[in-house]
N, C-alpha and C positions, 0 to 999 in steps of 0.2 A: 652841376659840380664840375669844376675845371680839374683836369688831370695835370699834375706837376711832373716835370722831367724826372725827378727822383722816384716816382711811382712806376715808371716804365721799366719793364724787365728787359734786360739785355741778354741776347743769346750767348754772349761771351762767357757766361757762367754756366752754360748748359753742360751736363755730363750724361754719359751713356755707359751702362754696364751690359755686357754680352755674356750670358751664362755666368753671372756673378763676378766677372772680371771687368774692372773699369777700362774703358777704351780711351786711353790718354791722348791718342792721336786723332780724336774725332774732329771732323771739319763741320759736318752738319747732320742733323737727324730729323726725319719727318715721318709721321705715321698718321694715317687718316682712315676713316670709315666711309665707304661710298654706299649710298642707298641705291639698289637696283630696283627700278620702278616699272610698272606696266600701266598703260593708259586704260582709263575706264570711261567710256562714252556715257554721258548723262542723258536720261530719257527726256523727251519733250524739249530739248534745247540743243544748241550746237556746241555747247561746252564739253570739254574733255577734262576729266579729273585724273588723278593719279593715285596709285597705292604702292606701298613698298611690298616687294615680293621676296627680297633677300638683302642681306647686308654683307659687304665684302671689305675686309681690312687689307690695306697695302701701305707700303712706305719704302723709304730708302735710308740707308746709313752710309754716309760718305766719310772716309778716313784718309788722313794724310799718309802717303806711302813712307812708312818708317821700317816696317818689317812685313813679312808675308802672313798677316793675320788671317786665319780661317781658310786659307787656300788649300792646304793638304787635307785638312779635316773634311771639308765639304767635298772636294774632288774624290777622295778615296771612298767616302760614303756613297756618293752617287754612282761611282764605278762598280760598287758592290750591290747596287740595286736598292740601297737604303735611302730613306727620306728623313734625315735627322731634323729634330725640332729643338728650338732654342727659346730662351727667355731674353727679352730686351727690356731694360729699365731706363727711362729717360727722366732727368730731373732738371728743373730750372730753379735756381736760388741765387738771387742777386744781392750781394752784401751792401749795396748802396740804397736799396729800397727801405722805406720807413720802418716797416715791421719785420723785415728780413724773412718773410714767409717763403715757402717753396711749393712747387707743384711737381708731383711725381706720378708717372704713369708706368704701370707694370703690364707688359704684353707677353703672355704665354702662348705656346703653340705656334711659334714663329717658324716659317719655312722660307728658304731662300730660293729665288726664281732664276738667278743668273750668277755666273761666276766668271769674272774677267781674269783670264790667265796672265795677260801682260798687256800694258797699254802705256806708251810714253811718247813724248814729243820733246825734241831737243830744246834745251833752255827753259823748260817748264817744270814747275814743282809738280810732283806726281800725287794723284789721289786715286783711291779705289772706291767704287760705289757698289753697295750690296743691296739690290732691290729685294724686298721681302713681302710676304703675305702673312696673314694671321686671321684667326677666327674672332670676330667681335665679342663673342661670349667670353673670351679668355682675356679681357682687358679690365683693369681696375685702376682707380685713382686713390691711392692711400693718402695723398696730400693734395689739397687744392688751395689756391690763393683766395683768401677772403677779403671783403671790403674793410 
């Protein structure tokens, strides 16, 4: 079956919500789960197999610099020895696709790994990146795009 251009989802229509608030200045959003593996030598052969020993969730949220989103909240919590957790929701819904379906991921128990206090370059549009981690058990897909 050939895929038509109108079936291809564009990231242009992606949206992100951070603790229930839509991030209108989102530039990009990426979340993935990495399988941490260990080698398992196989008996009577030179082959080495592999098995999963843990799963690790990580990603990054990149936003256009419009205002100081999250800066004070995270910094103050960290300075007080706190490790705040958040919820991120990502949604893809392209109005040009045939069935106008959407895909939505809900990621709970999100922690942030780095906080950029300031970063700029003359003549360049500014963006802020928020690298994050999460537990794979706290991920769900309320909506998936069907054939």
